KEMIPA-127772 format. One record per residue (C-alpha): residue number from 1; z, x, y. Coordinates in steps of 0.2 Angstrom, whole numbers, plus 5000, padded with zeros to 4 digits. Example, Ala and Ser with C-alpha at 12.3 -4.5 7.8 and 13.67 -1.06 7.14 Angstrom:
// residues 2
+-----+------+------+------+
! pos !   c3 !   c1 !   c2 !
+-----+------+------+------+
!   1 ! 5039 ! 5062 ! 4978 !
!   2 ! 5036 ! 5068 ! 4995 !
+-----+------+------+------+
//
This chain:
// residues 291
+-----+------+------+------+
! pos !   c3 !   c1 !   c2 !
+-----+------+------+------+
!   1 ! 5000 ! 5000 ! 5000 !
!   2 ! 4995 ! 5007 ! 5017 !
!   3 ! 5008 ! 5008 ! 5031 !
!   4 ! 5004 ! 5000 ! 5048 !
!   5 ! 5015 ! 5011 ! 5059 !
!   6 ! 5007 ! 5005 ! 5075 !
!   7 ! 5014 ! 4988 ! 5072 !
!   8 ! 5031 ! 4993 ! 5064 !
!   9 ! 5038 ! 5001 ! 5080 !
!  10 ! 5035 ! 4985 ! 5091 !
!  11 ! 5042 ! 4974 ! 5077 !
!  12 ! 5058 ! 4985 ! 5076 !
!  13 ! 5060 ! 4984 ! 5095 !
!  14 ! 5058 ! 4965 ! 5095 !
!  15 ! 5070 ! 4962 ! 5080 !
!  16 ! 5083 ! 4974 ! 5088 !
!  17 ! 5082 ! 4965 ! 5105 !
!  18 ! 5086 ! 4948 ! 5097 !
!  19 ! 5103 ! 4953 ! 5089 !
!  20 ! 5118 ! 4951 ! 5100 !
!  21 ! 5130 ! 4966 ! 5098 !
!  22 ! 5144 ! 4953 ! 5094 !
!  23 ! 5134 ! 4946 ! 5080 !
!  24 ! 5133 ! 4964 ! 5072 !
!  25 ! 5152 ! 4966 ! 5074 !
!  26 ! 5150 ! 4978 ! 5089 !
!  27 ! 5158 ! 4977 ! 5106 !
!  28 ! 5148 ! 4968 ! 5120 !
!  29 ! 5153 ! 4969 ! 5138 !
!  30 ! 5144 ! 4968 ! 5155 !
!  31 ! 5140 ! 4987 ! 5155 !
!  32 ! 5127 ! 4986 ! 5142 !
!  33 ! 5110 ! 4987 ! 5149 !
!  34 ! 5101 ! 4977 ! 5135 !
!  35 ! 5106 ! 4960 ! 5128 !
!  36 ! 5102 ! 4965 ! 5110 !
!  37 ! 5106 ! 4981 ! 5099 !
!  38 ! 5103 ! 4998 ! 5107 !
!  39 ! 5095 ! 5011 ! 5097 !
!  40 ! 5112 ! 5019 ! 5095 !
!  41 ! 5118 ! 5003 ! 5088 !
!  42 ! 5104 ! 5001 ! 5075 !
!  43 ! 5106 ! 5019 ! 5070 !
!  44 ! 5125 ! 5017 ! 5067 !
!  45 ! 5123 ! 5000 ! 5057 !
!  46 ! 5108 ! 5007 ! 5047 !
!  47 ! 5117 ! 5024 ! 5043 !
!  48 ! 5102 ! 5034 ! 5050 !
!  49 ! 5101 ! 5045 ! 5066 !
!  50 ! 5096 ! 5039 ! 5083 !
!  51 ! 5081 ! 5052 ! 5083 !
!  52 ! 5075 ! 5044 ! 5067 !
!  53 ! 5075 ! 5026 ! 5075 !
!  54 ! 5066 ! 5033 ! 5090 !
!  55 ! 5052 ! 5041 ! 5079 !
!  56 ! 5051 ! 5025 ! 5069 !
!  57 ! 5049 ! 5014 ! 5085 !
!  58 ! 5036 ! 5027 ! 5093 !
!  59 ! 5026 ! 5027 ! 5077 !
!  60 ! 5030 ! 5046 ! 5073 !
!  61 ! 5037 ! 5043 ! 5056 !
!  62 ! 5024 ! 5036 ! 5044 !
!  63 ! 5034 ! 5035 ! 5027 !
!  64 ! 5051 ! 5027 ! 5029 !
!  65 ! 5059 ! 5025 ! 5012 !
!  66 ! 5064 ! 5009 ! 5003 !
!  67 ! 5082 ! 5013 ! 5006 !
!  68 ! 5079 ! 5015 ! 5024 !
!  69 ! 5069 ! 4999 ! 5025 !
!  70 ! 5083 ! 4990 ! 5016 !
!  71 ! 5096 ! 4997 ! 5028 !
!  72 ! 5086 ! 4992 ! 5043 !
!  73 ! 5083 ! 4974 ! 5037 !
!  74 ! 5102 ! 4972 ! 5034 !
!  75 ! 5106 ! 4979 ! 5051 !
!  76 ! 5093 ! 4969 ! 5060 !
!  77 ! 5099 ! 4953 ! 5050 !
!  78 ! 5081 ! 4949 ! 5045 !
!  79 ! 5077 ! 4934 ! 5034 !
!  80 ! 5069 ! 4937 ! 5017 !
!  81 ! 5051 ! 4934 ! 5024 !
!  82 ! 5055 ! 4946 ! 5039 !
!  83 ! 5062 ! 4959 ! 5027 !
!  84 ! 5046 ! 4958 ! 5016 !
!  85 ! 5035 ! 4960 ! 5032 !
!  86 ! 5045 ! 4975 ! 5037 !
!  87 ! 5042 ! 4983 ! 5020 !
!  88 ! 5023 ! 4980 ! 5021 !
!  89 ! 5022 ! 4987 ! 5038 !
!  90 ! 5031 ! 5002 ! 5031 !
!  91 ! 5018 ! 5004 ! 5017 !
!  92 ! 5031 ! 4998 ! 5004 !
!  93 ! 5030 ! 4984 ! 4991 !
!  94 ! 5043 ! 4971 ! 4995 !
!  95 ! 5058 ! 4970 ! 4982 !
!  96 ! 5052 ! 4962 ! 4966 !
!  97 ! 5057 ! 4944 ! 4963 !
!  98 ! 5067 ! 4948 ! 4947 !
!  99 ! 5076 ! 4963 ! 4954 !
! 100 ! 5094 ! 4961 ! 4961 !
! 101 ! 5093 ! 4959 ! 4980 !
! 102 ! 5102 ! 4971 ! 4992 !
! 103 ! 5098 ! 4960 ! 5007 !
! 104 ! 5110 ! 4950 ! 5018 !
! 105 ! 5103 ! 4935 ! 5026 !
! 106 ! 5108 ! 4930 ! 5044 !
! 107 ! 5119 ! 4916 ! 5039 !
! 108 ! 5130 ! 4927 ! 5029 !
! 109 ! 5131 ! 4939 ! 5043 !
! 110 ! 5137 ! 4925 ! 5054 !
! 111 ! 5151 ! 4921 ! 5042 !
! 112 ! 5156 ! 4940 ! 5040 !
! 113 ! 5157 ! 4942 ! 5059 !
! 114 ! 5170 ! 4927 ! 5060 !
! 115 ! 5182 ! 4935 ! 5048 !
! 116 ! 5192 ! 4943 ! 5062 !
! 117 ! 5202 ! 4959 ! 5057 !
! 118 ! 5201 ! 4956 ! 5038 !
! 119 ! 5193 ! 4971 ! 5029 !
! 120 ! 5177 ! 4964 ! 5021 !
! 121 ! 5163 ! 4971 ! 5011 !
! 122 ! 5148 ! 4964 ! 5002 !
! 123 ! 5141 ! 4970 ! 4985 !
! 124 ! 5125 ! 4965 ! 4977 !
! 125 ! 5125 ! 4956 ! 4960 !
! 126 ! 5128 ! 4973 ! 4951 !
! 127 ! 5143 ! 4978 ! 4962 !
! 128 ! 5133 ! 4990 ! 4972 !
! 129 ! 5141 ! 4991 ! 4990 !
! 130 ! 5128 ! 4986 ! 5003 !
! 131 ! 5139 ! 4982 ! 5018 !
! 132 ! 5156 ! 4984 ! 5025 !
! 133 ! 5165 ! 4982 ! 5042 !
! 134 ! 5175 ! 4993 ! 5052 !
! 135 ! 5192 ! 4986 ! 5046 !
! 136 ! 5186 ! 4991 ! 5028 !
! 137 ! 5183 ! 5009 ! 5034 !
! 138 ! 5200 ! 5009 ! 5043 !
! 139 ! 5209 ! 5003 ! 5028 !
! 140 ! 5200 ! 5012 ! 5014 !
! 141 ! 5189 ! 5025 ! 5021 !
! 142 ! 5170 ! 5025 ! 5024 !
! 143 ! 5160 ! 5022 ! 5008 !
! 144 ! 5145 ! 5030 ! 5017 !
! 145 ! 5152 ! 5047 ! 5013 !
! 146 ! 5149 ! 5043 ! 4994 !
! 147 ! 5131 ! 5045 ! 4988 !
! 148 ! 5122 ! 5029 ! 4987 !
! 149 ! 5120 ! 5029 ! 4968 !
! 150 ! 5139 ! 5030 ! 4966 !
! 151 ! 5143 ! 5016 ! 4979 !
! 152 ! 5146 ! 5004 ! 4965 !
! 153 ! 5163 ! 4996 ! 4961 !
! 154 ! 5159 ! 4994 ! 4942 !
! 155 ! 5155 ! 5013 ! 4942 !
! 156 ! 5172 ! 5016 ! 4951 !
! 157 ! 5181 ! 5004 ! 4939 !
! 158 ! 5174 ! 5013 ! 4924 !
! 159 ! 5170 ! 5031 ! 4929 !
! 160 ! 5162 ! 5043 ! 4917 !
! 161 ! 5173 ! 5055 ! 4908 !
! 162 ! 5182 ! 5067 ! 4920 !
! 163 ! 5177 ! 5057 ! 4936 !
! 164 ! 5188 ! 5048 ! 4947 !
! 165 ! 5186 ! 5034 ! 4960 !
! 166 ! 5174 ! 5038 ! 4974 !
! 167 ! 5174 ! 5022 ! 4985 !
! 168 ! 5192 ! 5023 ! 4992 !
! 169 ! 5197 ! 5039 ! 5001 !
! 170 ! 5215 ! 5038 ! 4996 !
! 171 ! 5224 ! 5030 ! 4981 !
! 172 ! 5223 ! 5011 ! 4979 !
! 173 ! 5233 ! 5003 ! 4965 !
! 174 ! 5228 ! 4987 ! 4957 !
! 175 ! 5242 ! 4976 ! 4951 !
! 176 ! 5232 ! 4968 ! 4938 !
! 177 ! 5220 ! 4982 ! 4932 !
! 178 ! 5217 ! 4975 ! 4914 !
! 179 ! 5212 ! 4958 ! 4921 !
! 180 ! 5200 ! 4967 ! 4934 !
! 181 ! 5192 ! 4977 ! 4920 !
! 182 ! 5188 ! 4962 ! 4910 !
! 183 ! 5182 ! 4952 ! 4925 !
! 184 ! 5170 ! 4966 ! 4931 !
! 185 ! 5163 ! 4967 ! 4913 !
! 186 ! 5161 ! 4948 ! 4912 !
! 187 ! 5153 ! 4947 ! 4929 !
! 188 ! 5140 ! 4960 ! 4924 !
! 189 ! 5136 ! 4951 ! 4908 !
! 190 ! 5133 ! 4935 ! 4919 !
! 191 ! 5122 ! 4945 ! 4931 !
! 192 ! 5112 ! 4951 ! 4916 !
! 193 ! 5109 ! 4933 ! 4911 !
! 194 ! 5104 ! 4929 ! 4929 !
! 195 ! 5093 ! 4945 ! 4932 !
! 196 ! 5086 ! 4949 ! 4915 !
! 197 ! 5071 ! 4959 ! 4922 !
! 198 ! 5082 ! 4970 ! 4933 !
! 199 ! 5079 ! 4988 ! 4929 !
! 200 ! 5093 ! 4994 ! 4941 !
! 201 ! 5106 ! 4983 ! 4931 !
! 202 ! 5099 ! 4988 ! 4914 !
! 203 ! 5102 ! 5007 ! 4920 !
! 204 ! 5119 ! 5003 ! 4926 !
! 205 ! 5125 ! 4994 ! 4910 !
! 206 ! 5117 ! 5008 ! 4899 !
! 207 ! 5126 ! 5022 ! 4909 !
! 208 ! 5143 ! 5013 ! 4909 !
! 209 ! 5141 ! 5009 ! 4890 !
! 210 ! 5137 ! 5027 ! 4885 !
! 211 ! 5149 ! 5035 ! 4898 !
! 212 ! 5165 ! 5025 ! 4897 !
! 213 ! 5173 ! 5020 ! 4881 !
! 214 ! 5184 ! 5006 ! 4889 !
! 215 ! 5168 ! 4998 ! 4896 !
! 216 ! 5159 ! 4999 ! 4879 !
! 217 ! 5173 ! 4990 ! 4870 !
! 218 ! 5174 ! 4976 ! 4883 !
! 219 ! 5155 ! 4974 ! 4884 !
! 220 ! 5155 ! 4972 ! 4865 !
! 221 ! 5168 ! 4959 ! 4866 !
! 222 ! 5155 ! 4947 ! 4874 !
! 223 ! 5166 ! 4939 ! 4887 !
! 224 ! 5158 ! 4930 ! 4901 !
! 225 ! 5166 ! 4926 ! 4918 !
! 226 ! 5169 ! 4932 ! 4935 !
! 227 ! 5180 ! 4943 ! 4946 !
! 228 ! 5189 ! 4932 ! 4959 !
! 229 ! 5205 ! 4940 ! 4964 !
! 230 ! 5217 ! 4954 ! 4963 !
! 231 ! 5232 ! 4961 ! 4972 !
! 232 ! 5232 ! 4979 ! 4977 !
! 233 ! 5243 ! 4992 ! 4985 !
! 234 ! 5233 ! 5003 ! 4997 !
! 235 ! 5242 ! 5020 ! 5000 !
! 236 ! 5236 ! 5023 ! 5018 !
! 237 ! 5238 ! 5041 ! 5025 !
! 238 ! 5245 ! 5035 ! 5041 !
! 239 ! 5252 ! 5017 ! 5039 !
! 240 ! 5260 ! 5020 ! 5021 !
! 241 ! 5258 ! 5008 ! 5006 !
! 242 ! 5251 ! 4991 ! 5011 !
! 243 ! 5251 ! 4977 ! 4999 !
! 244 ! 5235 ! 4967 ! 5001 !
! 245 ! 5227 ! 4951 ! 4993 !
! 246 ! 5209 ! 4954 ! 4987 !
! 247 ! 5198 ! 4939 ! 4986 !
! 248 ! 5180 ! 4938 ! 4980 !
! 249 ! 5168 ! 4925 ! 4984 !
! 250 ! 5150 ! 4923 ! 4977 !
! 251 ! 5136 ! 4919 ! 4988 !
! 252 ! 5123 ! 4908 ! 4980 !
! 253 ! 5109 ! 4912 ! 4968 !
! 254 ! 5108 ! 4930 ! 4973 !
! 255 ! 5125 ! 4933 ! 4966 !
! 256 ! 5131 ! 4943 ! 4981 !
! 257 ! 5150 ! 4946 ! 4981 !
! 258 ! 5160 ! 4945 ! 4997 !
! 259 ! 5176 ! 4955 ! 4995 !
! 260 ! 5190 ! 4952 ! 5008 !
! 261 ! 5206 ! 4962 ! 5009 !
! 262 ! 5220 ! 4955 ! 5020 !
! 263 ! 5239 ! 4956 ! 5020 !
! 264 ! 5250 ! 4941 ! 5019 !
! 265 ! 5254 ! 4934 ! 5037 !
! 266 ! 5271 ! 4938 ! 5046 !
! 267 ! 5276 ! 4952 ! 5034 !
! 268 ! 5279 ! 4970 ! 5035 !
! 269 ! 5263 ! 4973 ! 5026 !
! 270 ! 5253 ! 4964 ! 5039 !
! 271 ! 5261 ! 4975 ! 5053 !
! 272 ! 5256 ! 4991 ! 5043 !
! 273 ! 5239 ! 4983 ! 5040 !
! 274 ! 5237 ! 4981 ! 5059 !
! 275 ! 5243 ! 4999 ! 5062 !
! 276 ! 5229 ! 5005 ! 5050 !
! 277 ! 5216 ! 4995 ! 5060 !
! 278 ! 5221 ! 5003 ! 5077 !
! 279 ! 5229 ! 5020 ! 5073 !
! 280 ! 5213 ! 5030 ! 5069 !
! 281 ! 5212 ! 5044 ! 5057 !
! 282 ! 5214 ! 5063 ! 5058 !
! 283 ! 5198 ! 5072 ! 5059 !
! 284 ! 5200 ! 5079 ! 5041 !
! 285 ! 5201 ! 5061 ! 5035 !
! 286 ! 5189 ! 5053 ! 5047 !
! 287 ! 5176 ! 5041 ! 5039 !
! 288 ! 5157 ! 5042 ! 5042 !
! 289 ! 5144 ! 5029 ! 5048 !
! 290 ! 5142 ! 5012 ! 5041 !
! 291 ! 5126 ! 5008 ! 5031 !
+-----+------+------+------+
//
């Protein structure tokens, strides 16, 4: 497929200009010179450099990868049709219908931006992390410092021999670990029925089955279900241990998972949660860019 870079740049500028910063979870204010996203905003949200955005908009970068196209579509809050148009302008085939989608539609973005200070993340049907907010980064560290292929909660739950968790930057203790393990395996089995043609999901299940004995045992059990809730202790480096509720909602046929972490109201844990949101982190622990 041939890229149409001459049209890609103007479309990116148009899409960028229609997204209010507040809708992307960014501060607005009267000092901003543009009503939509700035190039710096788009770069931060998509996890790419500002120079890369400039080159794309000026038609000086002819071959953006599928990963970059997906990140831009999420950051710009494109509809499925607009996302496919972006892919074609970039010379890429749109995601196959039978493959798991990493796209986040505008309606879901609106819901996410109304969650207040809660720490929230979105995973695809195979538990691949595709979005998280600033509160998530403040509470657990920034997943963008983890290689994309490893930003997966199932891989984190069932690491290969000798590997440890990668998504959280400090210790997180589940109070119902066995139930979580069973739920994640069951949820992947359900996804396998929903997306039987997904190569990505097939590779994930193969890797987990051959690389983690516990996963292989649970997979062989044949259970089918869903991961819905957990209670965790986050051992935050500045705020100390914080007890949080973890609730998981599933979004429609795409089987996206919205994960929300929050402390119980009017408790010491809520006070520590707010401290984690506002205190910032030492440079040695600082998180990277959202993606």
